[in-house]
N, C-alpha and C positions, 0 to 999 in steps of 0.2 A: 432700710425702711422700717423693719420691725423694731430695731433699736431706738430709732427716733420716736416711734409711736409710744413705746414704753416710757421714754424720757418725758414726753409731753404729758402723758396720763399721770405719771408719778408726780411731776411738778404741779399739776393742777390739784392733785389730792393733797399734797403738802400745803399748798396755799389755802385750800378750802378748810383743812383742819386747823391751820394756824389762825385763820380769820374767826373761827368759832372757839378758839382757845382749847381745842381738844387734841392738839398735836403733841404726842408723847415725845420724850427725848430719844435720841438715837440709842442711848444706853438702855432705856426701857424696852425699845423695840428688839434689841439684840438678845434680850432674855427670852424672847418668843413665848412659849406656853407657860412660863413661870408666872406670868401676870395675864389673867384671862381677858381683862378689858383692853389692854394694850395689844394682845394677840388678835383680838377681834378687829381692832383698827388696822393692824398690819394686814390681816387677811382681806378685809373688805375694801381697803383702799390701795394697797401696794401689791400684794400677791395676785389680786384680781387683775391688775394691769398686765402682769406677766402671762397669766393663763388666758386672759381675754375676758373683759367685764361681762359680756353677754353670756358666755359659757359658764363663767363663775356663778352668776346669779341663778342660772337655770340648774346647773349640776349640784351646787351645794345644798339644794333643797331636798336632794334624794341620795347623795353620796357623801362619804367621809372626805375630809380634806385630802387625805393620802390617796384617794382615788381620783381626785380632780387635779391636784398639783403634785408634781414629782418632788423629790428631795432637791434636785437641781433647780427646779422652778423657784422653790422657797429660798435656796441659797443665792440664786441670781437676784431675786428681789432685794435681799439683804445687801448684796454686793453693790448694786446700783445705788441704794440709799447711802451706804457707807462712803462710796466713791465721791459723791458730790453734795452731801447733806448740807454743809455750811453755806455753799453758794446758793442752793435752792431755797433754803428757808429764809434767806435775806433778800431774795430777788423780788422785784416789783412785777406782779402778774400783768397788770394793765399795760405797762410799758413793754414788757416782753411780747405779748400777743399783738399789740398795735404795731410794733416795729416789724413783726413777721408779716402781718397782713398788708402793710404799706409798702413792701418791697416790690420793686419793679421786676418783671420777668427778666431772667438772665443775670440779676444782681447776685453776687455771692453772699451767702449768709455767714454770719459769724459762727465759728465752730461752737457746738454745744459740747461742753466737756471741760477739761482742765482739772479734773478731779485727781484724787490720790493716785489712781492706777491707770489713768488715761491721758494725762497731760503730755507725757513723753513717749507714749506708745506709737508704734508704727502700724498703720492700717489705713482704712478708708479715710481720705482727707477730710471728709465732711464731719464725721462723728468720732474720729479717733478709733483706737482699738484698746485692748487691755494689755498692759505690760506684764512682764514675768511675775512681779510681785502681786499683781491683781489676780493672775491665774492661780498662784499659790494660795492667795486668800480665799478664792472661790472654793478650792479643794478643802480648806479648813472649815469653811462655812457649811459645806456639804456634810462633813463629819459632825459638826455641831448640830445641824438640823436633824440628822439621823438619830443622834443620841437624844435630842430633845423630844422627838416624836415617840420614842420608846419610853422615856422617863415620864412623860405627861400625856399618855394616850387617852386619858379621860377627856381632855379638852376637845379632841376631835369629835367624840361622841356627843358631848354637851353642845358643841357648836352646831352639829347637824340637827339635834333636837330643837334648838332655838330657831334655826332656819325653817324647819318644818312648822313650828308653831307660828312664826311670822306669816308664812304662806297661808296657813289655815285661817288666821285672823284676817288677812287681806281678802281672801275669798268670802268669808262670812260678812265682812263689811261691805263688799261690793254687792252681795245679794241683798243685804238689809237696806242699802242705800239706792238700790235700783228701782226703777219704775217698771218692773217686769209684769207683763200681762200675759196670761196663758190664753191662747186663742183656740177656739173650737176647731177640732180636727176631725173631719169626716172619717178618715181612715182609722183613727183610734177608736171611734164609736162603733164602727163595724166590727172591729176585732173584739171588743168587749161583748157585743151582742152574740157573736159566734161562740164565744167561750162559755156563755151561760147555758 
């Protein structure tokens, strides 16, 4: 279940970024923190899918990426992207989701997968599993992420600062655009009279 949710969220993110011409190449994404703009896209659209989009939005406004996502979370997001990048970026979103919704109960769905490290793997029949090469690649990606985090540690601090600024702007805009009226409060008036 968890694996299929990540696949769906990542797929939607790829299609959304592709439709706005902001989808970086896989090679750019693999550089991680070496390119701030691409790393922000990776974090907000792909790493967020692994962590959980709701938790990601809430926690990245007050914590560094390293506190919100583990090294293995980041490596797994990269592994999923590498595994099936070409198939996803060329897939028709409307057709994919209309086919899913139109299926009758009990009808077997086509396997999601067939990527580099899942097409021949043994595992759950519905979503495949990771073959040995995929697991080795995951370990390599964990080492790459670990090195990248230490080499480019300023990215995480700057990302947190940007997230906090966005939150502050949002709150200020909501206050400025609201039709807030402060209503007379008897209790507040009594407290003020007693203090004098």
